[in-house]
C-alpha positions in Angstrom: 0.0 -0.2 0.0 1.4 3.6 -0.9 0.7 6.5 1.3 1.1 10.0 -0.2 2.7 12.3 2.0 2.1 15.7 0.4 4.0 17.7 3.1 7.8 18.1 1.8 9.0 18.2 5.5 7.1 15.2 6.8 8.3 13.3 3.4 12.1 14.5 4.1 11.7 13.5 7.7 10.5 9.6 6.7 13.1 9.6 4.0 15.7 9.9 7.0 14.2 7.4 9.0 14.3 5.0 6.1 17.9 5.3 5.7 18.5 5.1 9.3 16.6 1.9 9.0 18.7 0.6 6.1 21.9 1.5 8.1 21.1 -0.1 11.2 19.8 -3.4 9.0 16.5 -3.4 11.3 12.8 -2.6 10.9 12.2 -0.1 13.8 8.9 -1.4 16.4 8.0 2.3 16.8 8.3 5.7 15.9 8.2 8.0 18.7 7.9 11.9 18.7 9.6 13.4 22.1 8.7 16.7 23.6 10.3 19.8 22.2 12.9 21.5 24.0 13.2 25.5 23.7 16.2 27.4 24.2 17.2 31.3 23.8 20.9 31.7 22.3 22.8 35.1 21.6 24.6 35.8 18.4 27.9 34.2 18.8 26.8 32.1 21.6 27.1 28.0 21.4 24.4 25.6 22.9 24.9 22.0 23.1 22.0 20.2 22.6 21.9 16.3 23.9 20.6 13.3 22.4 18.2 11.5 24.9 19.3 8.8 27.2 18.7 5.1 26.4 15.9 3.6 28.7 16.5 -0.1 27.3 19.7 -0.3 25.1 21.9 2.3 23.3 21.4 5.4 21.1 22.9 5.3 17.5 22.9 6.9 14.2 21.8 10.0 15.2 21.1 12.5 12.3 21.2 16.3 13.4 19.4 18.6 10.7 18.6 22.6 10.6 17.3 24.7 7.4 18.2 28.1 9.1 21.7 28.8 7.9 22.2 31.2 11.0 22.6 27.8 13.0 26.0 26.2 12.5 27.0 22.8 13.8 30.0 22.8 15.4 30.1 19.6 16.2 27.3 16.4 16.1 27.3 12.6 17.0 25.4 10.0 18.6 25.8 12.0 21.8 24.4 15.5 20.9 25.3 18.5 18.6 27.2 21.6 19.4 25.7 24.6 17.5 26.3 28.1 17.3 24.2 31.1 16.3 26.1 33.2 13.9 24.0 36.1 13.1 20.7 37.2 14.1 17.4 36.0 12.9 13.9 36.4 13.7 11.5 33.8 14.9 12.5 30.2 16.0 14.8 27.9 14.2 14.1 24.1 14.1 16.9 21.9 14.7 15.7 18.7 14.1 16.9 15.1 15.3 16.7 11.7 14.3 17.9 8.9 16.2 17.6 5.3 17.0 17.5 3.2 20.3 18.4 -0.3 19.7 18.0 -3.0 22.0 17.7 -6.8 22.7 13.9 -8.1 23.6 13.1 -11.0 25.8 13.2 -13.4 23.0 17.2 -12.3 22.0 16.0 -10.8 18.8 17.5 -7.2 17.8 15.1 -4.5 18.0 14.9 -0.6 17.1 12.9 2.4 18.0 13.5 5.5 16.2 12.7 8.7 18.0 12.2 12.3 16.5 12.8 15.5 18.5 12.8 19.1 17.7 15.0 21.7 19.6 13.3 25.4 19.2 16.0 27.9 19.0 15.2 31.8 19.2 17.8 34.4 18.7 18.4 36.7 21.8 19.0 40.2 20.0 21.6 42.5 21.9 18.3 45.1 22.7 15.9 42.9 23.5 15.3 42.0 27.3 13.6 38.9 29.2 9.9 38.5 28.4 7.8 39.6 31.3 4.2 39.5 30.2 2.2 38.5 27.1 -1.3 39.8 26.3 -3.7 39.4 23.6 -6.5 41.7 22.8 -9.6 40.3 21.4 -10.5 39.8 17.7 -13.2 39.5 15.0 -12.6 37.1 12.3 -15.0 36.0 9.5 -16.0 32.8 8.6 -13.1 31.2 6.5 -10.8 34.1 6.9 -7.4 33.4 8.3 -5.6 36.3 10.3 -2.6 36.6 12.4 -3.0 37.9 15.9 0.0 40.1 17.6 0.5 40.0 21.1 1.2 42.8 23.4 5.1 42.1 24.8 6.8 43.7 28.0 9.1 45.2 27.5 8.1 45.8 23.9 11.0 44.5 22.4 11.1 41.1 24.2 12.0 37.7 22.3 8.8 35.6 22.5 8.8 31.6 22.2 5.7 30.1 22.8 5.2 26.2 24.1 2.1 25.4 24.1 -1.6 26.6 23.5 -5.0 25.0 24.3 -8.5 25.9 23.6 -10.5 26.4 26.4 -13.9 27.0 25.5 -15.9 27.3 22.3 -15.8 25.5 18.6 -16.2 28.9 16.3 -12.3 29.2 15.7 -9.2 27.2 15.0 -5.9 28.6 16.3 -2.3 27.3 15.4 1.1 28.6 16.1 3.8 28.7 13.1 6.4 27.3 15.2 9.5 28.7 12.8 8.1 32.3 12.9 6.7 32.6 16.4 3.4 33.6 14.3 -0.4 32.9 16.1 -2.8 32.1 13.4 -6.6 31.9 13.5 -9.1 30.9 11.5 -13.0 31.2 11.6 -15.4 28.3 11.4 -18.4 29.3 12.7 -20.5 32.0 14.6 -19.8 32.2 18.0 -16.8 32.9 20.6 -13.9 30.8 21.3 -11.2 31.3 23.9 -7.6 30.2 23.9 -5.0 30.2 26.6 -1.3 30.3 25.5 1.8 30.1 27.3 5.7 30.6 26.4 8.5 29.2 26.9 9.6 31.0 30.2 5.9 30.1 31.6 4.1 33.3 31.1 0.4 32.7 29.8 -2.3 35.0 28.3 -5.7 34.4 26.8 -6.9 35.1 23.7 -11.0 35.6 22.7 -11.8 35.6 19.3 -15.4 36.1 17.9 -16.8 34.9 14.7 -19.8 37.1 13.7 -22.8 36.0 11.8 -22.3 36.3 8.1 -24.1 39.3 6.8 -25.7 37.4 3.8 -26.6 34.1 4.3 -28.4 31.7 1.7 -29.3 27.9 1.1 -30.1 26.5 -1.6 -30.8 22.6 -2.3 -28.8 20.6 -4.6 -29.8 17.8 -7.0 -29.7 15.4 -4.3 -32.3 17.7 -2.0 -29.2 18.5 -0.1 -28.9 22.1 1.6 -25.9 24.3 0.1 -24.7 27.0 2.8 -23.1 29.9 1.5 -22.1 33.0 3.2 -21.8 34.9 -0.1 -25.6 36.0 -1.2 -24.6 36.1 -4.7 -22.7 33.0 -5.1 -25.6 31.4 -3.3 -27.8 33.0 -6.2 -25.8 32.1 -8.9 -25.7 28.6 -7.7 -29.5 28.6 -7.7 -29.6 29.7 -10.9 -27.4 26.9 -11.9 -29.7 24.6 -10.9 -32.8 26.0 -12.4 -30.9 26.0 -16.0 -29.9 22.3 -15.4 -33.5 21.0 -14.7 -35.0 22.7 -17.4 -32.3 21.3 -19.8 -33.1 17.8 -18.3 -37.1 18.4 -18.8 -36.4 19.3 -22.7 
């Protein structure tokens, strides 16, 4: 069975995993995504990133990668990687690690577990200070529209690295964070209000309230199967109805 993977990043990751499996000559019994780690590193500074410790065997065949050219690898092996921030950059640079834990099971067979882990690196610019607070203004977004939400930071020039987010109420909006650029994005789903809690890497939290208004023009028409067609644009809905009427007239000729 062939599985189509549209996400380029996911495809590359699976190719790396497959290559590692060929090197160790085993088929992994599991693929585990570990919790990410987040660090702020100044320009010219270095940071050592450790490979997770083995719980049952030994870790080998570690593969390190980072697409951000501001991150340089001074050293990388099966124990860890020494990185250096060579120039200032905005957002978050993702250092990716894929490694294999090899062990012997109770039947004496060699098994392998593949681990994937992200290290999220933000750049501490010379003029920025530590984040002391973060807040969001309430936003309104229409159905089907995607908007970026900009936080208020104290100090204003602080570097923000997000850690997690969760929906606390409502189902009218969708929220996600673009980790590579530290952008908070929301999309309107249906009329109503949703609330989200967002936490930064240094433990600061903020609540974001998203209101999705009722469409100004709403129309319901029925398709050929008798199902309702819902369109927030009245003109589009009328056009759809006209097409259905014309199709019906053509069939009766």
